[in-house]
C-alpha positions in Angstrom: -108.4 65.9 29.3 -110.7 62.9 30.5 -109.6 59.3 29.2 -112.3 56.7 28.9 -111.7 53.6 30.8 -111.0 51.4 27.5 -108.3 54.3 26.7 -107.1 53.9 30.5 -106.7 50.0 30.1 -105.2 49.8 26.9 -103.2 52.1 28.4 -102.8 49.9 31.4 -101.9 46.8 29.2 -99.3 48.4 26.9 -97.2 49.5 30.0 -97.4 46.4 30.8 -96.4 44.4 27.7 -93.7 47.0 27.7 -92.2 45.6 30.9 -92.6 42.3 29.5 -90.4 43.3 26.6 -87.7 44.8 28.9 -87.9 42.3 31.4 -87.3 39.8 28.7 -84.4 41.6 26.8 -82.9 42.1 30.1 -82.8 38.9 31.4 -81.3 37.8 28.2 -78.3 40.5 28.0 -77.7 39.4 31.8 -77.2 35.8 30.9 -75.7 36.3 27.9 -73.0 38.8 29.6 -69.8 36.6 31.2 -69.1 39.2 34.1 -71.8 40.0 35.3 -72.3 38.1 38.9 -74.8 36.5 40.3 -75.4 39.1 43.2 -76.2 41.9 40.1 -78.2 39.8 38.6 -80.3 38.9 40.9 -80.5 42.8 41.9 -81.5 43.8 38.7 -83.8 40.8 38.0 -85.3 41.8 41.5 -85.8 45.5 40.6 -87.4 44.4 37.4 -89.6 41.9 38.9 -90.8 44.6 41.1 -91.8 46.6 38.5 -93.2 44.4 36.1 -95.4 43.3 39.6 -96.5 47.0 40.0 -98.3 47.3 36.5 -99.5 43.5 36.1 -102.4 43.5 33.8 -104.1 40.0 33.0 -103.2 39.6 29.6 -104.7 37.0 26.8 -102.1 36.4 24.7 -100.1 33.1 24.4 -96.8 34.5 23.7 -97.1 37.3 27.0 -99.4 34.4 29.5 -95.9 32.2 28.5 -93.4 35.4 29.2 -95.2 35.9 32.6 -95.0 32.5 33.8 -91.4 31.5 32.9 -90.9 35.1 34.4 -92.4 34.1 37.5 -90.7 30.5 37.5 -87.4 31.7 37.4 -87.7 34.3 40.0 -89.3 31.3 42.4 -86.0 29.3 41.3 -83.8 32.0 42.5 -85.8 32.1 45.9 -83.9 28.9 46.5 -79.9 28.0 46.0 -78.6 27.9 42.6 -75.5 28.2 41.1 -75.9 31.3 38.1 -73.9 29.6 35.5 -75.8 26.7 35.8 -78.7 28.0 34.7 -77.8 30.4 31.9 -77.4 28.2 28.9 -81.1 26.6 29.3 -82.6 30.0 30.5 -81.0 31.5 26.9 -82.5 28.6 25.2 -86.0 29.5 27.0 -86.0 32.9 25.8 -85.0 32.2 22.6 -87.8 29.6 22.4 -90.5 32.7 23.5 -89.1 34.4 20.8 -90.2 31.9 18.4 -92.9 31.9 19.5 -93.5 35.9 19.5 -92.6 35.8 16.0 -94.9 33.5 14.7 -97.7 34.9 16.2 -96.7 38.2 14.3 -95.9 36.9 11.1 -99.8 34.4 11.4 -101.1 38.6 11.9 -98.7 40.1 8.9 -100.0 37.1 6.5 -103.7 37.5 7.8 -103.5 41.4 7.4 -101.9 41.2 4.2 -104.5 38.6 2.7 -107.3 41.1 3.6 -105.9 44.0 2.1 -105.7 42.4 -1.3 -108.6 40.9 -1.1 -111.0 41.7 -3.9 -114.6 42.6 -2.2 -115.5 42.4 -6.1 
């Protein structure tokens, strides 16, 4: 079966979006987990970041652009000296804010769809 360039592009975008979601979920779990060591965190984060970079696609969604930039910034920050316990809270807060942005965007879309569905075309 031959896929069109548009289908291939859609597949790549979806794959990248699920990679971004996977990274954010894993980061949040790691920040919440009090038993994880800094070394374990760095190894896992490196793995997630490598997979993400392999699938990179430019997205034009405010939420996903912010997620991408958050992950890059955190990754760069982790290349320097840092204390894992010092960055836990602030990063959980960042991730929560990003999640709220995602939820508000999803809500707008749902609200918009709902509006069209019930519109009387007369």
